[in-house]
C-alpha positions in Angstrom: 22.1 119.0 211.1 24.0 122.0 212.3 22.8 125.8 211.7 25.0 128.1 210.4 23.8 131.4 210.8 26.8 133.0 208.4 25.1 131.6 205.3 25.5 133.9 202.1 22.6 134.5 199.6 23.4 131.8 196.1 23.0 133.5 192.7 23.1 131.8 189.2 23.9 132.0 186.2 21.7 129.2 184.1 21.6 128.0 180.4 19.5 124.9 178.8 19.5 124.2 175.9 16.9 121.4 174.4 14.6 119.7 171.6 11.3 117.4 172.7 9.1 115.2 170.1 6.1 113.6 170.1 4.8 111.8 167.6 1.4 108.6 167.6 4.0 106.4 168.5 7.3 108.6 170.3 8.3 111.0 172.8 11.3 112.0 173.4 13.1 115.2 175.0 16.9 115.8 174.8 18.1 118.5 177.8 21.8 120.0 177.7 22.3 122.4 180.8 25.3 124.6 182.4 24.9 126.4 185.6 27.4 128.8 187.0 27.3 129.8 190.7 28.1 132.5 193.2 27.9 131.3 196.8 27.1 128.0 196.2 25.1 126.4 198.8 25.9 123.3 199.4 25.3 120.4 202.7 28.4 119.6 203.9 29.5 116.5 205.7 31.2 117.6 209.3 31.7 114.9 211.4 30.6 112.9 214.1 28.9 112.8 217.4 28.1 111.1 220.0 24.9 111.0 222.3 23.3 108.9 224.8 26.3 106.6 223.6 24.8 106.5 219.6 26.7 108.0 217.3 25.5 110.3 214.8 26.3 112.3 211.4 26.6 115.9 211.4 25.5 117.7 208.2 25.8 122.0 207.9 25.1 123.7 204.8 28.0 125.8 203.7 29.2 128.7 201.1 31.4 127.5 198.5 32.6 130.6 197.3 31.8 129.6 193.2 30.9 126.5 191.5 29.7 124.9 188.3 27.4 122.2 187.5 26.8 121.1 183.5 25.4 117.9 182.0 22.5 116.3 179.6 19.1 114.4 180.6 17.5 112.4 177.8 14.0 110.3 177.6 12.0 108.9 175.3 9.2 106.0 175.0 8.4 104.6 171.8 4.6 102.7 171.6 4.5 99.7 169.7 1.6 100.5 168.4 -0.2 104.5 167.6 -2.1 106.0 171.1 -1.1 106.0 174.5 -2.5 102.4 175.3 -0.5 98.8 174.7 3.3 98.0 175.0 6.1 100.8 175.2 9.6 101.2 175.7 10.7 103.9 178.5 14.4 104.6 179.0 16.3 107.5 180.8 19.5 109.2 181.1 21.1 111.4 183.4 25.1 112.6 183.5 25.7 115.4 185.6 29.3 117.0 186.7 29.9 120.0 188.9 33.4 121.3 190.6 34.5 123.7 193.5 36.3 126.5 192.4 37.9 127.2 196.0 38.6 124.1 196.6 39.7 123.3 192.9 38.0 119.4 193.1 35.1 118.0 192.1 31.7 119.1 193.2 31.0 115.9 195.3 27.4 116.8 195.7 26.2 116.0 191.9 24.4 112.3 191.8 26.3 109.7 189.4 25.3 109.0 186.2 21.8 107.4 185.9 20.2 105.6 183.0 16.6 103.7 183.4 15.0 100.9 180.8 12.1 99.7 181.0 9.2 97.7 179.2 5.4 99.4 180.0 2.3 98.2 179.4 -1.1 100.5 179.5 -4.9 98.6 179.3 -7.8 100.3 177.1 -9.0 103.6 178.6 -6.2 103.2 181.0 -8.1 101.1 183.7 -4.6 99.2 184.8 -0.9 99.3 184.0 2.3 97.8 185.0 6.0 98.5 184.2 9.0 96.3 184.1 11.8 98.7 185.2 15.7 97.9 185.3 17.9 101.0 186.7 21.9 101.5 186.6 23.9 104.1 188.7 27.9 104.9 188.2 30.0 104.7 190.7 31.0 108.6 191.4 34.6 108.1 190.9 34.9 112.0 190.4 34.5 112.3 193.8 37.5 109.8 195.1 39.3 113.2 194.0 38.3 115.3 196.7 39.6 112.2 199.5 41.7 109.5 199.1 40.0 107.3 202.3 36.4 108.3 200.8 34.0 105.5 200.7 32.7 105.6 197.1 29.9 102.6 196.6 30.3 100.4 194.0 27.8 100.9 190.5 24.5 98.6 190.6 21.4 97.6 189.3 18.1 97.2 190.6 14.9 96.0 188.7 11.5 96.9 189.8 8.0 95.2 188.8 5.2 98.2 189.2 1.7 98.3 188.7 -1.9 99.9 189.3 -5.5 99.6 189.0 -7.8 101.8 188.6 -11.0 100.9 190.5 -12.6 104.3 189.5 -11.3 107.9 188.4 -11.1 108.4 191.9 -9.7 105.3 193.8 -6.7 103.6 192.4 -4.6 100.5 193.5 -0.7 100.9 193.5 1.1 97.7 193.3 5.2 97.7 193.7 7.9 95.4 194.0 11.0 96.5 194.8 14.8 95.5 194.1 13.9 91.9 192.8 17.7 90.9 192.4 18.1 91.6 196.3 21.1 93.9 195.1 23.0 95.2 197.9 23.9 98.9 197.4 23.9 102.4 198.6 22.4 105.7 197.1 25.7 108.0 196.5 23.8 111.2 199.1 23.3 108.2 201.8 26.6 107.5 202.4 28.5 110.5 201.5 31.1 112.3 203.7 31.9 109.0 204.9 35.3 106.8 205.3 36.4 103.3 204.1 35.8 101.1 207.5 32.9 103.5 208.8 30.3 101.9 211.2 27.5 104.1 209.4 28.3 102.1 205.9 26.5 99.1 206.6 23.5 100.5 208.6 23.1 102.9 205.0 22.8 100.5 202.8 19.4 100.2 200.8 16.2 97.9 201.0 16.8 94.2 199.2 14.2 92.9 198.1 10.4 95.0 199.7 7.0 95.1 198.1 4.5 97.9 198.8 0.7 98.3 198.6 -1.0 101.6 198.5 -4.5 103.1 197.6 -5.4 106.3 196.5 -8.7 108.1 196.6 -9.3 111.1 195.2 -11.7 113.5 197.2 
């Protein structure tokens, strides 16, 4: 990451409107937002350099004269029985678009559309619980407008299983089984700025099936 001593302070006007609801079997929220930036600070890919025979990608924080970002976020949980315990359906959506006024092109720092849906179970007194969650992330097609040879990852689905067991209020065991379908995929921010055929693309693939086990102790 290269320094930039010429950065100007970023300022913005932000507007947000939303609605939330909480009932015995349903919680939900819906939010819309619009942000207008002056001297927007974004992280730009500025090329590669070779050090001791290895290639390194170079990034730098830079100002844009003006930019905007707008979008919507939604989330909900429906429980099949009153109260917090038992089986429930969960879901969320996040959609954002942005525009770079200085270069008259899409703002490629925003994340592509993302949707999450899953099945959750909480045991009585929240002693243990689990989730089976699928995540869909769309291809960032608008970013292609900023360069015809940019690498644009395909859309993808992942399937994850999460679980926990509370031995006490202070000790919790967490287990995660991620990417159960062994999907090959990339996060947009990990490959932003890379061009088709770049050797870095293969190295930035996210893990296939993987698992984690963690023990949380609160003192």
